[in-house]
C-alpha positions in Angstrom: -81.2 131.0 32.0 -78.2 132.3 33.8 -79.1 130.6 37.3 -75.8 128.8 37.6 -73.6 131.2 35.8 -70.5 129.7 34.0 -70.2 126.0 34.4 -66.9 124.0 33.4 -68.6 122.8 30.2 -69.1 126.4 29.1 -65.3 127.1 29.6 -64.5 124.1 27.5 -66.8 125.3 24.5 -65.2 128.7 24.9 -61.6 127.1 24.9 -62.5 125.2 21.7 -63.9 128.1 20.1 -60.6 130.1 20.7 -58.5 127.1 19.2 -60.7 126.9 16.0 -60.7 130.7 15.5 -57.1 131.4 16.2 -55.6 128.1 15.1 -52.9 126.1 17.1 -50.0 127.8 15.5 -50.8 131.3 16.8 -52.0 130.5 20.2 -48.4 129.8 21.5 -47.3 133.0 20.1 -50.3 134.9 21.9 -49.3 133.1 25.2 -45.8 134.1 24.9 -46.8 137.8 24.1 -49.2 137.6 27.1 -46.4 136.3 29.4 -43.9 139.0 28.2 -46.5 141.7 28.9 -47.4 140.5 32.2 -43.7 140.2 33.3 -43.3 143.9 32.1 -46.2 145.0 33.8 -45.0 143.3 37.1 -41.4 144.7 37.0 -42.8 148.2 36.3 -45.3 147.9 39.2 -42.4 146.7 41.4 -40.3 149.8 40.4 -43.0 152.2 41.0 -43.6 150.7 44.5 -39.8 150.8 45.3 -39.7 154.4 44.2 -42.6 155.3 46.5 -40.9 153.7 49.6 -37.5 155.3 48.6 -39.0 158.8 48.6 -41.0 158.3 51.8 -38.2 157.0 53.8 -35.7 159.6 52.6 -34.8 162.6 55.0 -37.1 165.5 54.2 -35.2 168.2 52.6 -34.8 171.7 54.3 -37.0 174.2 52.6 -34.9 176.4 50.4 -35.0 180.3 51.5 -35.8 182.4 48.6 -34.9 186.0 48.6 -37.4 188.7 48.0 -36.8 190.6 44.8 -38.1 194.1 44.9 -38.1 196.5 41.9 -36.0 199.5 41.8 -37.7 202.5 43.5 -39.8 200.4 45.9 -39.7 201.7 49.6 -37.2 200.2 52.0 -40.0 198.6 54.0 -41.0 196.3 51.1 -37.4 194.9 51.0 -37.8 193.1 54.4 -35.5 192.6 57.3 -31.8 191.2 57.4 -32.9 187.6 57.7 -34.7 187.8 54.4 -38.4 187.7 55.6 -40.7 190.4 54.8 -41.6 193.0 57.2 -44.8 193.1 58.4 
């Protein structure tokens, strides 16, 4: 049955059925809507691609040094050294 797959006359029958079902008045509107959707998809994909390259080419930010907060009453050893790194 499906040895040859889709042949050109199969596609012609499908096209005729679509015209009969949807009518010739609605097909141009559907084509415009499809074209608009494809343009939007293409522009969004391009924007995502540009965002990805912009982030990868940007210089890496230096890591922020965060201070260690110690609750009042903790021993001095838990507060860390003068550089802000914890004492071991």
